[in-house]
Structures are given as C-alpha cells and as structure tokens.
C-alpha positions as CSV (number, residue, x, y, z in Angstrom):
1,M,36.9,4.8,-6.0
2,N,35.4,4.1,-9.4
3,V,35.7,0.4,-8.8
4,I,33.9,0.6,-5.5
5,R,31.1,2.7,-7.0
6,R,30.6,0.1,-9.8
7,L,30.6,-2.7,-7.3
8,F,28.0,-0.9,-5.2
9,I,25.8,-0.4,-8.3
10,V,26.1,-4.0,-9.4
11,M,25.3,-5.2,-5.8
12,C,22.2,-2.9,-5.6
13,I,20.9,-4.2,-9.0
14,M,21.5,-7.8,-7.9
15,F,19.9,-7.2,-4.6
16,S,16.8,-5.6,-6.1
17,F,16.1,-8.6,-8.3
18,A,16.3,-10.8,-5.2
19,Y,13.5,-8.9,-3.5
20,G,10.5,-10.8,-4.9
21,E,8.4,-10.6,-7.9
22,E,5.7,-8.0,-8.4
23,V,2.1,-9.1,-8.2
24,K,0.2,-8.9,-11.4
25,L,-3.3,-8.0,-12.5
26,G,-5.8,-10.8,-12.1
27,Q,-3.7,-12.6,-9.5
28,N,-5.1,-13.6,-6.2
29,V,-4.0,-11.1,-3.5
30,P,-1.2,-12.5,-1.3
31,K,-2.5,-13.8,2.1
32,F,-1.3,-11.9,5.1
33,T,-2.1,-10.9,8.6
34,V,-0.6,-7.8,10.3
35,K,-1.4,-5.4,13.1
36,N,-3.4,-2.2,12.4
37,H,-2.6,1.2,14.1
38,E,-4.6,0.1,17.2
39,G,-2.5,-3.1,17.5
40,K,-5.4,-5.3,16.4
41,D,-4.9,-8.1,13.9
42,F,-5.9,-7.4,10.3
43,S,-6.2,-10.3,7.8
44,M,-6.5,-9.7,4.1
45,M,-8.7,-12.8,3.9
46,S,-11.3,-11.0,6.1
47,R,-11.9,-8.7,3.1
48,K,-13.5,-11.5,1.0
49,G,-16.8,-10.2,-0.4
50,E,-15.7,-6.5,-0.2
51,W,-13.8,-4.1,-2.4
52,T,-10.5,-3.1,-0.9
53,V,-8.0,-0.4,-1.7
54,L,-4.5,-1.2,-0.3
55,Y,-2.0,1.5,-0.7
56,F,1.7,1.2,0.2
57,Y,3.6,4.2,1.3
58,P,7.2,4.7,2.4
59,K,7.2,6.5,5.7
60,A,4.5,7.9,8.0
61,G,4.8,11.6,8.6
62,T,6.8,12.5,5.5
63,P,5.4,15.2,3.2
64,G,4.3,12.9,0.4
65,C,2.8,10.3,2.7
66,T,1.0,12.9,4.7
67,K,-0.5,14.4,1.5
68,Q,-1.6,11.0,0.3
69,A,-3.1,9.9,3.6
70,C,-5.0,13.2,4.0
71,A,-6.3,12.9,0.4
72,F,-7.7,9.5,1.2
73,R,-9.1,10.9,4.5
74,D,-10.9,13.7,2.5
75,S,-12.2,11.2,-0.1
76,I,-13.2,8.3,2.2
77,K,-16.9,8.9,2.0
78,S,-17.0,8.8,-1.8
79,I,-14.8,5.6,-1.8
80,R,-17.1,4.0,0.8
81,K,-20.1,4.9,-1.3
82,L,-18.6,2.6,-3.9
83,G,-18.5,-0.2,-1.3
84,A,-14.8,-0.1,-0.8
85,E,-12.6,0.3,2.2
86,V,-9.1,1.9,2.3
87,Y,-6.0,0.5,4.1
88,G,-2.7,2.2,4.1
89,I,0.4,0.0,4.8
90,S,4.0,0.8,5.5
91,T,6.9,-0.7,7.3
92,D,6.4,1.8,10.2
93,S,5.7,0.4,13.7
94,V,2.3,0.2,15.2
95,K,3.2,3.1,17.5
96,D,4.3,5.2,14.5
97,Q,1.2,4.3,12.6
98,A,-1.0,5.2,15.6
99,A,0.7,8.6,16.0
100,F,0.3,9.3,12.2
101,H,-3.3,8.2,12.3
102,E,-4.2,10.4,15.3
103,E,-2.3,13.5,14.1
104,H,-4.1,13.6,10.8
105,S,-7.5,12.3,12.0
106,L,-7.5,9.5,9.5
107,Q,-10.7,7.5,9.2
108,F,-9.3,4.3,7.8
109,D,-6.9,1.7,9.1
110,L,-3.2,2.0,8.8
111,L,-1.3,-1.4,8.8
112,S,2.1,-2.0,10.2
113,D,4.4,-4.3,8.1
114,E,7.4,-3.7,10.3
115,D,9.4,-6.6,9.1
116,G,8.6,-5.8,5.4
117,K,7.3,-9.3,4.6
118,V,3.9,-8.2,3.2
119,T,5.6,-5.4,1.2
120,K,8.0,-8.0,-0.2
121,K,5.1,-10.3,-1.2
122,F,3.6,-7.5,-3.3
123,G,7.0,-6.7,-4.8
124,A,6.7,-3.2,-3.4
125,K,9.7,-3.4,-1.1
126,M,12.7,-1.2,-1.9
127,A,15.8,-3.3,-2.3
128,V,18.2,-1.6,0.0
129,F,16.0,-0.1,2.7
130,N,13.1,-1.5,4.7
131,I,10.6,0.8,3.2
132,S,8.0,0.3,0.5
133,K,7.5,1.9,-2.8
134,R,4.4,4.1,-3.2
135,W,2.0,1.7,-5.0
136,T,-1.7,1.3,-4.9
137,F,-3.8,-1.8,-5.4
138,I,-7.5,-2.3,-5.9
139,I,-8.7,-5.7,-4.9
140,D,-12.2,-7.0,-5.9
141,P,-14.6,-9.0,-3.6
142,N,-13.1,-12.2,-4.9
143,L,-9.7,-11.1,-3.6
144,K,-8.3,-10.6,-7.1
145,I,-6.0,-7.7,-7.9
146,V,-7.9,-5.7,-10.5
147,A,-5.9,-2.5,-10.6
148,I,-2.3,-1.6,-9.8
149,D,-0.8,1.9,-9.9
150,R,3.0,1.9,-9.7
151,D,3.3,5.5,-10.6
152,V,1.4,7.2,-7.8
153,D,1.0,10.9,-7.3
154,P,0.3,11.3,-3.6
155,M,-2.1,14.2,-4.1
156,L,-4.1,12.5,-6.8
157,D,-4.2,8.9,-5.7
158,A,-7.5,9.0,-3.8
159,D,-9.3,10.7,-6.7
160,H,-7.7,8.3,-9.2
161,V,-8.9,5.3,-7.0
162,S,-12.5,6.7,-6.8
163,K,-12.7,7.0,-10.6
164,K,-11.0,3.6,-11.2
165,L,-13.4,1.9,-8.7
166,A,-16.4,3.3,-10.4
167,Q,-15.1,2.2,-13.8
168,L,-14.3,-1.3,-12.5
169,Q,-17.7,-1.8,-10.9
170,K,-19.5,-0.5,-14.0
171,N,-17.7,-3.1,-16.1
172,K,-18.5,-6.0,-13.8
C-alpha cells in the first residue's frame, strides 16, 4: 500500500508539471474564444482598448464560487466606474453557467471553458481534475496582464480588484 501511495504522489507531481506554465505579469493575455452563459461567442481579443477582470473559479454553485460571484455582482457598478468589465470563467458547461448566472442574478458574463483549454493556457488548471484554480487576472487595455492574484479569498476578491484597478489606473 505504501508503494502505491508513493507512486500516486509521484504521478500527481509529474502530471501537474505537464499542465502548462503559468502566465506572468506583463505578458500578453493568451488569445481565446469561448461561449458565454448565453451560448454566444466571447473572444478575449474583443476586449482590446478596455480594462478586463478575468476570474477563474472551480465550480458553479459551490459555496466559495457563489460567494465570489455574488461579491462581484454586488461590486459591479464600482468596477464599471473604473472602466472595467468582469468575466467569470470555469470548466462548467454553458447550461450550468446559465443556471448559476440566473440563480444569483449576476450582471456580468460567465464563460464556459468546458474542455479546460483556456484554463490550461493561463496555468490555472488543476492537474488531476478538469477544474480551475481560483485565480484572478486584471488585463489592461493593451491586453497585457497587469495583476495576478493566485491566493484569492472569494469574499474579498471583488473589493481587492476594485482597489487594485484604481491603483493601476492611477499609476498609468
């Protein structure tokens, strides 16, 4: 049993390294097109000229993801006053995203990365499961990644993003 456990741990570690590099500050945002919760195409390249908040979350409807989405919903006006738009992305299906969006009266798009390709491009995909880590990215109008939070508190993420956006815009 001990040998099997060790083998499993080694395989998990090896597999996690094979799951893509994490994006870095100052890097161009990876190009992608996915469906939003309404089944419409969303292209990251369409955001050129605008501030964008892209937050990855593990699973629609779970307690932490619900708290995070509702916090963004409740802060969306202050984020939009800063000229930014919020997009939540997970590996949930369009149908699951639509149900989550409707249930919580969200006022921003949820994006479906069902095959996990986008999540992998950002380095946010968990190695063993087809779900994402809880990470938040702020992308400037030139489509450069200007802030990354890999230690996200679901309750505080929206407030943190508002403050970071204001700081980044003040420094430009």
